[in-house]
N, C-alpha and C positions, 0 to 999 in steps of 0.2 A: 125812819123817815128819810126820804131822799134829800140831799143837800143841794142847794142851788145858790147862785149869786144873782143879786138884783140887777146888775148890769147886763147879765146874759139874757134875762127876761126882757129887758128894755130893747136890746138889739133884735130879739126874735119878734117882738111886737112891731117894731119899726119895719122889719122886713115884710111882715104880713100886710101892713097898711100902705106900703110903697107900691105904686103902679108903674108899669113899664109900657112905653109906646113902641110898637113895631112899625117899621117902614111900610109905606102903603103897598109896595110891590111884594112884601112878604106876607101880607094878609091873605088868608084863603078867601076865595070868592065862589059863590054858587054858580053852577053852569047856567048859561042863558037858555031860554026856552028853545027846545028842539036840538040843543047841542048834545052830541053823544058823550058818554062817559066811559072811560076805560079803567080797568083795574091796575094798569101799569105793567102787565105781563106781555104786552104786544111786542115790546122791544126785545125781550128775552126770546120769545117765540121766533121772531124774525131772525135773530142771531143764530138760533139753532138751524133754521133752514139754510142760512148763509153758510154755516159751517159744513152742512151736508153737501151743499153745492161746491164748496171749495176743496173738500177732501175726498169724500166718498165717490162722487161722480167721476172725477179725474182718475181715481184709483181703478174704477171699473173700466174706464176707457183704456187705460194702460194695460190692464189684464187682457182685454179683448184684442188689443193690438199685438200683444205678445203671443196670444193663442193663434191668431190668424197668420202672423208674419214671422214669428221667431221660433216658438216651441210650444209643445203641448204634451200633456201626459196621456198615456194609453195603457191598456191592460191586455195581457196576453191570454188568449183562449186557445185551447187545443194543444195537440202534440206535435205539430208539424216542424217545430224548431228545436225539439229535444235532440240531444241532451243539454243544449246551451241555454234555451229559454223554456220555461215551464208555465203551465196554466196559473193564472193569478199573479204572475210577476208584473210589477208596475215599472213602466219605462218612460223616459223623457225622449220625445222625438223632436229633433231640431230641424228647422226649415230653412236655415240660412245658406248652408253649404251648397245646395243644388241650385240656388239662385246665382251662385258664382262659378260653379263648375259642374260637370256631369257626374253622375254616380260612378263609383270606382268598384272594381272587382273585389268581392269580399265584404262590401258594405251590407249591413242589415237594414232593410228599408221597409217602410209601411206604405202600402199601395192599394189601389183599386184596379182591377182588370179593366173595368169600364166605369165611367164617372158615377153611375148610380149604384154600383156594387158595394158590398160590404168591404171593410178594410181587411187586408191581409198583411202578414209580416213574413218576409222571405229574405234570402241572401242573394245578392247579385253575383251571378256566375259568368255570364257572357255579356260583352260590351258591343256597341254598334260595329258591324263589320266582322265580328268574330264568327268563325265556323265552329259550332258546338256539336259534339257527338257523344254518345254514351255507349260503351261496350266493355265487356270483361270487368264489370264492377267499377269502372272508373269514368270520370267525365274528361273529355278531351277538348281542348281549345286549340284550334288551328293545327290539329294533328298531334299535339303534345298533351300528355296527362296533366291534369290540373292538380296542384298540391292543395289538398283540403285537410289540413291537420285538425280542423275543428270537428271532423266527423268521427264517429266511433263504429261505423258500419260501411259496407260496400254499397254502391249505387246499383240496385237491381234493374234489370231490363236493358233494352237497347233503344237507342235513338239514332236514326240515320242523320248524317251530317246536314246541318241547316245553318244558313248565314243569318245573323241577327241584323234586321233592317236598321237604317239610320234612325236616330232619335228613339231607339228601343233598347231594352236590356232583357237578358234571359235570366230568370230568377228561379231558385229552387229552395225548398225547405231543407234544414239540416237533417231532419228525420226522413230520409229518402223513401222509407217504406210506408209513410203515412202523411204524405204531403201532396196537396193539389197545387201544382205550380206550372211553370212554362212548358213542362213536358206534356201537359194536357191543354192548357189554354194559350200557349204560344208566348212569344216575347211581349213585353209590356212597354207602352209608350211612356217616356220619361215625364210627360205632363200628368200622368196618373200616379206619380210617386208623391206622397204627402211629405215625406222627409226621411231623415236618417235616424234610426234608433241608436242612440249613442251612450245612454246611461241608464242603469237600473237602480231604483231607489227603494224597492220593496220586493221580497222580504229583506230584513237586515243582513242576513248572511249572504245575500246576492248583490249587495250594494257595490257599484263600481261601473267603470266604462265597459262597453261591449266591443267584442272583437269578432 
C-alpha cells in the first residue's frame, strides 16, 4: 500500500479548490463578427519573403553586374587556338582592362566580327597603325618578323602588307592551319571585343593564367 501524509493531501485539495483570476487583457476573446482569423503564420511567411528580398535579389543583381561589366565565364569550342587552348576548356573573360586601355599585342581576346555574330577567341597580332604581312612562314609587323613563341607551327600562306585601321586590331588563331581570323574577315573593331581571356579554371590540369 502506498504511504502518504495527511498534510500532503490537504495541500493538494486546497490547490484544487483555489481559483485564480487572470487580468482582463490576458483573457482570450472571441473574434467579432466579420473579423478575419489568422493561424499566426503570416509573420513567418512575411519574414521569409523579406529575407529573400534582402539577400537573394541583391546577390542576383550583383552577379548580373559582374557578368555585364567585370567578367564572365566562357567555354572553348574548336581547334583554332591549339595547342594553347582546347575544346571544352573553361575560361574567365575579364572586361575591365579594355575600358581603361586598348588591347595589347599577344592578348587572347573574345570577340565578334560583327555585333550579331557568334563569339570567337583569337590572339591580337596587329595593333592600330601596324603594317601586317605574312610570307615565308612568318608574320611580319612593320617589316620585322613577329616573335610568336606560343606557336608550334609555321604560318602558311601569304598576306600582302596591309595597315590596321584606327580603333581596329588584327587577330589570328594560334592554330594557323585551322583558324578563321583576320586573314579572311579583316581587322576587328575594338568595340566588338568582349574582353580579355586571362584565366583557365577547367580542366584541373589547365588551371592558370593565359599567355
